[in-house]
C-alpha positions in Angstrom: 103.4 121.0 85.3 106.6 119.3 86.5 107.4 115.8 87.8 110.2 116.4 90.3 112.5 114.4 92.5 114.1 115.3 95.8 117.7 116.0 94.7 118.6 118.3 97.6 117.6 121.7 98.8 116.4 124.2 96.2 118.5 127.0 97.4 117.9 129.2 94.3 114.1 128.6 94.5 113.9 127.4 90.9 111.0 125.1 91.5 107.6 126.6 92.4 105.9 123.9 94.4 102.6 124.9 92.7 104.2 123.7 89.4 105.0 120.2 90.8 102.2 118.0 89.5 104.1 114.8 90.5 107.0 113.6 92.6 109.1 110.6 91.5 110.2 108.8 94.6 113.7 107.5 95.2 114.7 104.4 93.3 117.2 101.8 94.5 117.7 99.5 91.5 118.9 96.5 93.6 117.2 96.9 97.0 115.7 93.5 97.7 118.9 91.9 99.0 119.1 94.8 101.6 115.4 94.5 102.4 115.7 90.7 103.2 119.2 91.1 104.6 120.9 88.6 102.2 124.4 89.4 103.4 126.1 87.1 100.9 124.5 88.8 97.9 125.0 92.2 99.4 128.8 91.6 99.7 128.9 90.4 96.0 127.2 93.7 94.9 128.8 96.2 97.4 132.0 94.5 98.7 131.5 95.5 102.4 129.0 96.9 104.9 130.5 100.4 104.7 129.4 100.6 101.0 126.0 99.2 101.8 125.5 101.8 104.6 126.6 104.6 102.3 124.2 103.5 99.6 121.2 102.7 101.8 121.8 105.0 104.8 122.1 102.3 107.3 122.5 98.5 108.0 118.9 97.2 107.9 115.5 97.8 106.3 114.8 100.6 108.8 117.2 102.7 106.8 115.0 102.2 103.7 111.9 102.9 105.6 113.4 106.1 106.9 114.7 107.1 103.5 111.2 106.8 102.0 109.6 108.5 105.0 112.0 111.4 104.4 111.2 111.3 100.7 107.5 111.6 101.5 108.1 114.5 103.8 109.6 116.2 100.7 106.3 115.3 98.9 104.5 117.2 101.6 106.4 120.4 100.7 105.2 120.0 97.0 101.6 118.7 97.6 101.5 117.1 94.1 98.6 115.3 92.4 100.6 112.1 92.3 103.7 110.3 93.6 105.3 107.6 91.5 107.5 104.6 92.5 109.3 102.1 90.3 108.4 98.5 91.4 111.5 96.7 90.4 114.7 95.0 91.5 117.8 94.3 89.6 121.5 94.1 90.7 124.2 95.3 88.4 125.2 91.8 87.3 121.6 90.8 86.7 121.1 93.8 84.4 124.0 92.4 82.2 123.1 88.7 82.3 119.3 89.1 82.4 119.0 86.3 84.9 117.2 87.5 88.0 117.2 86.3 91.6 113.8 87.7 92.7 110.5 87.0 91.2 107.8 89.5 90.3 105.8 88.4 93.2 108.6 88.8 95.7 109.4 92.3 94.5 105.7 93.3 94.4 105.1 92.0 97.9 108.2 93.7 99.3 107.2 97.0 97.6 103.7 96.8 99.2 105.3 96.1 102.6 107.6 99.1 102.3 104.9 101.5 101.1 102.5 100.3 103.8 105.1 101.4 106.4 105.7 104.9 105.0 102.6 106.5 103.5 101.3 107.5 106.9 103.6 110.6 106.9 101.8 112.2 103.9 99.8 115.3 104.8 97.6 115.0 101.8 96.4 112.1 99.6 98.2 112.3 96.2 97.8 109.3 93.9 100.4 106.6 94.6 101.3 105.4 91.1 103.4 102.3 90.6 105.5 102.5 87.5 106.5 99.6 85.4 110.1 98.7 84.5 111.5 95.8 82.5 113.1 94.0 85.5 111.3 91.7 88.0 108.4 93.5 89.8 105.9 95.4 87.8 107.0 94.8 84.2 103.3 94.4 83.1 104.0 90.9 81.6 101.8 89.3 84.3 98.5 91.1 84.9 98.1 89.5 88.3 100.9 91.7 89.6 98.8 94.9 89.1 96.0 93.2 91.0 98.4 92.1 93.7 99.8 95.6 94.1 96.4 97.1 94.5 95.1 94.4 96.8 98.1 94.6 99.2 98.7 98.4 99.2 96.9 100.0 102.2 96.6 103.3 100.5 93.3 104.5 99.1 94.4 106.2 95.9 96.6 103.6 94.2 97.2 103.0 90.6 99.7 102.4 87.8 101.8 104.8 85.8 102.3 103.3 82.4 105.7 103.8 80.8 105.5 102.6 77.2 109.3 102.8 76.7 109.8 100.5 79.7 107.3 98.0 78.2 109.3 98.0 75.0 112.4 97.1 77.0 110.8 93.8 77.9 111.1 92.7 74.2 114.6 93.1 72.8 113.3 91.7 69.4 111.5 95.0 68.5 113.0 96.7 65.4 110.4 99.2 64.2 108.0 101.7 65.7 105.1 99.6 64.3 106.4 96.5 66.0 106.7 98.4 69.2 103.1 99.8 69.1 101.8 96.3 68.3 103.7 94.8 71.2 102.5 97.5 73.6 98.9 96.8 72.6 99.4 93.0 73.1 100.9 93.6 76.5 98.0 95.9 77.5 95.4 93.5 76.1 
């Protein structure tokens, strides 16, 4: 099967919805400043409100809520087994400097808040899988974050999609496949 994203209307009918086992939801790499309305940080990242509105579809968190609601309406057309969402936040400058403004807890809590406001538009109950990345949020370096996600998400079928490549990104000192496998096992343990 396929894991698809909503990239616009499939005018040529290339994707058969029956083949869509999963749907990857939208991902905004640096969304927390917008979510908490930190205007000073938004202006550093985007320069002005016009750029923010273009990127996020509006001026406040309601734009993100509506964007994800629309994304889940697309999920309804596919009726997949699962949907997946990156639990992460990282601005462009943070990705270069590796110094982050938000903590894992802040990103996890905001993600739960967002998902709790949008999943009611789903017609079916696919698994909601939270995927790890190497930035703040669900990077799998703190096991309490998985528990926190599951405890705060008001959606029955909630779990984790493990991306081993993303785990490896949390350790820039890996040099061989054996080191990578050992590291993945240590993180999972």
